[in-house]
SEKEVEX-901782 format. One record per atom (N, C-alpha, C, O): residue in one letter; x, y, z. Coordinates in steps of 0.02 Angstrom, whole numbers, padded with zeros to 5 digits, always signed. Layout:
<vexnus>
aXYZ/...
</vexnus>
This chain:
<vexnus>
m-02987-00314-01520/m-02924-00336-01580/m-02866-00387-01562/m-02850-00390-01502/s-02837-00421-01601/s-02830-00465-01623/s-02740-00467-01586/s-02705-00417-01586/g-02712-00550-01553/g-02636-00540-01524/g-02588-00544-01594/g-02529-00532-01583/f-02606-00557-01658/f-02574-00588-01713/f-02568-00527-01763/f-02598-00476-01779/a-02511-00564-01778/a-02502-00502-01856/a-02476-00510-01911/a-02417-00499-01896/s-02476-00523-01973/s-02460-00564-02036/s-02396-00509-02049/s-02403-00448-02040/v-02326-00542-02075/v-02279-00530-02101/v-02266-00570-02149/v-02297-00623-02151/k-02225-00558-02191/k-02208-00589-02259/k-02124-00586-02220/k-02096-00545-02184/l-02105-00652-02247/l-02048-00687-02226/l-02030-00762-02310/l-02060-00794-02353/s-01981-00752-02291/s-01939-00781-02370/s-01961-00859-02367/s-01938-00891-02319/t-01988-00880-02396/t-01982-00962-02420/t-01940-01016-02385/t-01954-01065-02351/d-01883-00984-02408/d-01811-01037-02366/d-01834-01012-02315/d-01880-01050-02297/l-01829-00971-02279/l-01837-00970-02193/l-01901-00991-02154/l-01907-01001-02094/v-01950-00997-02208/v-01995-01035-02174/v-02016-01085-02169/v-02055-01104-02125/d-01973-01144-02255/d-01946-01203-02244/d-01903-01215-02196/d-01921-01270-02172/q-01862-01199-02171/q-01803-01197-02138/q-01843-01209-02059/q-01836-01256-02019/a-01882-01153-02056/a-01933-01176-01975/a-01965-01217-01987/a-02006-01221-01941/r-01975-01261-02029/r-02050-01313-02032/r-01988-01341-02014/r-01978-01337-01954/e-01925-01380-02060/e-01908-01436-02039/e-01848-01439-01966/e-01807-01483-01956/s-01858-01385-01930/s-01842-01362-01863/s-01901-01388-01814/s-01896-01430-01770/a-01946-01358-01831/a-02015-01365-01818/a-02021-01424-01797/a-02024-01429-01736/q-02024-01487-01838/q-02032-01548-01834/q-01992-01575-01801/q-02012-01622-01767/t-01930-01558-01798/t-01868-01594-01765/t-01894-01592-01681/t-01886-01636-01638/l-01927-01525-01677/l-01931-01492-01593/l-01989-01493-01593/l-02012-01458-01548/r-02049-01534-01643/r-02125-01537-01622/r-02123-01474-01616/r-02107-01481-01557/r-02125-01404-01623/r-02158-01368-01635/r-02198-01356-01692/r-02199-01401-01734/s-02245-01287-01707/s-02259-01258-01768/s-02202-01209-01780/s-02153-01183-01753/v-02232-01211-01830/v-02169-01140-01878/v-02175-01074-01831/v-02130-01050-01797/a-02236-01053-01837/a-02225-01002-01802/a-02200-01006-01744/a-02165-00959-01726/s-02210-01064-01698/s-02178-01050-01625/s-02096-01061-01641/s-02056-01038-01600/q-02075-01089-01689/q-02009-01100-01699/q-01974-01016-01737/q-01913-01004-01732/i-02022-00968-01771/i-02002-00937-01808/i-01994-00899-01736/i-01939-00888-01710/e-02050-00884-01711/e-02040-00837-01624/e-01990-00880-01573/e-01989-00849-01520/y-01953-00932-01570/y-01917-00939-01522/y-01846-00900-01550/y-01804-00872-01516/w-01850-00909-01635/w-01785-00901-01654/w-01755-00826-01646/w-01699-00801-01645/a-01849-00793-01638/a-01828-00719-01654/a-01811-00683-01548/a-01780-00632-01532/m-01845-00736-01499/m-01796-00724-01442/m-01744-00719-01429/m-01715-00675-01397/l-01712-00800-01471/l-01648-00810-01449/l-01593-00736-01491/l-01536-00714-01483/g-01647-00723-01531/g-01581-00664-01547/g-01603-00605-01519/g-01561-00562-01507/q-01656-00597-01506/q-01672-00537-01472/q-01629-00549-01387/q-01602-00503-01356/a-01631-00611-01367/a-01579-00626-01278/a-01529-00603-01320/a-01515-00543-01312/v-01477-00653-01390/v-01397-00632-01378/v-01404-00553-01407/v-01345-00538-01418/e-01453-00484-01427/e-01450-00434-01448/e-01451-00410-01354/e-01398-00381-01343/h-01493-00414-01293/h-01472-00381-01249/h-01411-00422-01238/h-01365-00381-01240/a-01389-00473-01229/a-01320-00489-01199/a-01279-00466-01229/a-01227-00498-01236/g-01284-00404-01259/g-01234-00345-01300/g-01183-00421-01303/g-01148-00434-01254/l-01183-00466-01363/l-01128-00489-01392/l-01114-00451-01443/l-01157-00424-01477/t-01044-00446-01455/t-00988-00395-01493/t-01001-00455-01563/t-01003-00516-01568/v-01010-00389-01616/v-00998-00432-01669/v-00956-00471-01705/v-00963-00503-01757/q-00930-00465-01681/q-00873-00540-01685/q-00879-00606-01667/q-00869-00652-01706/e-00900-00612-01598/e-00939-00640-01562/e-01019-00689-01589/e-01041-00745-01575/a-01041-00635-01631/a-01111-00648-01669/a-01107-00671-01736/a-01152-00699-01768/q-01027-00652-01761/q-00998-00676-01830/q-00987-00741-01812/q-01034-00779-01823/q-00938-00765-01787/q-00903-00816-01756/q-00962-00885-01781/q-00959-00924-01828/a-01033-00875-01708/a-01095-00902-01694/a-01117-00910-01787/a-01121-00966-01811/i-01125-00868-01815/i-01162-00877-01853/i-01117-00911-01923/i-01145-00945-01966/a-01049-00896-01924/a-01006-00932-01959/a-01041-00984-01964/a-01086-00997-02003/g-01005-01034-01898/g-01008-01087-01875/g-01066-01134-01889/g-01067-01191-01914/f-01130-01078-01857/f-01185-01105-01905/f-01191-01122-01981/f-01202-01179-02001/e-01184-01072-02018/e-01185-01090-02102/e-01140-01135-02130/e-01134-01143-02191/a-01106-01167-02087/a-01037-01201-02102/a-01071-01278-02109/a-01064-01315-02158/t-01107-01291-02054/t-01159-01365-02032/t-01197-01330-02075/t-01200-01383-02107/r-01227-01294-02107/r-01295-01306-02180/r-01287-01310-02244/r-01326-01323-02289/l-01209-01294-02243/l-01190-01294-02330/l-01199-01367-02350/l-01184-01411-02309/p-01214-01378-02386/p-01216-01448-02422/p-01161-01461-02434/p-01119-01420-02451/s-01147-01550-02423/s-01076-01550-02431/s-01086-01600-02508/s-01136-01617-02540/a-01010-01614-02516/a-01013-01690-02574/a-01031-01729-02564/a-01057-01764-02608/a-01030-01756-02474/a-01081-01828-02471/a-01123-01816-02455/a-01151-01769-02426/a-01135-01868-02479/a-01229-01933-02463/a-01263-01886-02400/a-01234-01897-02347/t-01318-01839-02394/t-01352-01822-02337/t-01384-01880-02320/t-01410-01918-02360/p-01379-01889-02225/p-01403-01915-02186/p-01466-01934-02201/p-01496-01894-02238/a-01492-01976-02186/a-01567-01970-02183/a-01633-01935-02139/a-01693-01925-02147/d-01572-01923-02078/d-01582-01857-02018/d-01547-01794-02044/d-01491-01801-02069/p-01575-01728-02041/p-01526-01699-02070/p-01493-01680-02028/p-01434-01666-02034/f-01530-01676-01974/f-01478-01646-01890/f-01446-01696-01875/f-01425-01684-01818/a-01427-01752-01892/a-01363-01797-01864/a-01305-01772-01848/a-01282-01773-01791/d-01278-01747-01897/d-01208-01737-01910/d-01200-01670-01873/d-01144-01651-01857/d-01255-01635-01860/d-01248-01554-01841/d-01246-01529-01768/d-01294-01506-01736/a-01176-01539-01744/a-01118-01540-01696/a-01156-01464-01658/a-01172-01452-01600/v-01159-01430-01710/v-01187-01342-01692/v-01259-01330-01640/v-01273-01289-01597/l-01299-01399-01676/l-01372-01397-01660/l-01367-01440-01615/l-01390-01420-01561/h-01342-01500-01613/h-01328-01526-01534/h-01303-01517-01467/h-01323-01544-01416/g-01249-01467-01475/g-01214-01422-01429/g-01244-01369-01387/g-01236-01354-01328/f-01290-01337-01448/f-01344-01281-01437/f-01375-01306-01390/f-01369-01287-01332/m-01413-01356-01411/m-01462-01394-01365/m-01447-01432-01314/m-01492-01453-01278/a-01405-01441-01306/a-01367-01466-01238/a-01343-01425-01174/a-01335-01435-01114/s-01337-01369-01222/s-01315-01317-01171/s-01375-01294-01156/s-01393-01301-01098/e-01428-01256-01211/e-01490-01255-01180/e-01522-01294-01099/e-01541-01268-01047/a-01515-01379-01126/a-01554-01411-01089/a-01496-01428-01010/a-01509-01466-00963/d-01449-01396-01017/d-01405-01394-00953/d-01399-01353-00912/d-01365-01361-00861/g-01428-01305-00925/g-01425-01205-00924/g-01374-01176-00919/g-01369-01128-00881/s-01306-01202-00969/s-01248-01190-00985/s-01250-01111-01018/s-01219-01062-00999/l-01310-01119-01090/l-01333-01052-01139/l-01348-01020-01069/l-01298-00996-01043/a-01396-01014-01038/a-01423-00961-00970/a-01352-00933-00977/a-01325-00887-01007/t-01337-00979-00937/t-01252-00972-00886/t-01212-00921-00926/t-01207-00864-00904/r-01179-00941-00988/r-01149-00897-01030/r-01167-00834-01050/r-01122-00794-01064/v-01247-00813-01055/v-01265-00751-01086/v-01260-00726-01003/v-01211-00690-00994/r-01294-00736-00953/r-01250-00713-00880/r-01188-00684-00888/r-01165-00628-00880/r-01174-00723-00901/r-01093-00700-00904/r-01076-00643-00943/r-01055-00595-00911/v-01082-00636-01017/v-01060-00600-01036/v-01123-00537-01038/v-01105-00483-01062/i-01182-00541-01018/i-01206-00479-00990/i-01185-00435-00926/i-01193-00375-00920/a-01151-00487-00868/a-01109-00457-00811/a-01057-00435-00841/a-01037-00382-00819/g-01009-00471-00910/g-00937-00444-00912/g-00964-00367-00961/g-00933-00314-00954/n-01027-00372-01011/n-01042-00297-01057/n-01057-00233-00985/n-01045-00173-00978/r-01087-00287-00942/r-01118-00221-00904/r-01038-00200-00856/r-01033-00140-00845/a-01001-00228-00838/a-00934-00209-00809/a-00880-00164-00837/a-00835-00129-00812/r-00902-00177-00897/r-00863-00147-00955/r-00872-00063-00963/r-00829-00020-00972/a-00974-00058-00952/a-00977+00001-00988/a-00985+00028-00920/a-01009+00085-00918/a-00967-00002-00861/a-00952+00041-00786/a-00894+00087-00775/a-00887+00142-00749/a-00850+00040-00806/a-00785+00054-00812/a-00762+00104-00857/a-00711+00138-00848/l-00806+00109-00909/l-00797+00191-00976/l-00840+00238-00949/l-00831+00294-00972/k-00898+00231-00895/k-00918+00260-00902/k-00879+00319-00821/k-00880+00380-00813/a-00852+00263-00778/a-00793+00295-00741/a-00756+00355-00747/a-00757+00407-00715/q-00709+00330-00813/q-00672+00358-00828/q-00674+00450-00848/q-00623+00479-00867/
</vexnus>
């Protein structure tokens, strides 16, 4: 039995993964798995729809092509990506996820106690 499964993905997603994978020295498959793991962590953390929408909107705003010329490094001006990577490297992302989980558990316990 194989540990792999085939799935169909949009060309745009695979191209985006290829670009990110090269920058981060990952394979395309590893990049997509990494994005999926982040999505699972966010879901498991219980982020609100509004928090997820704000994060997505901020990310999408940085990805939209501007009228200005594109820099040689497409991630050179990507503040969201750099901020995320810095948060991941210094452990503050994990700390934030833990705080959100603790807050959601506390709210759930309070609701349950009512």
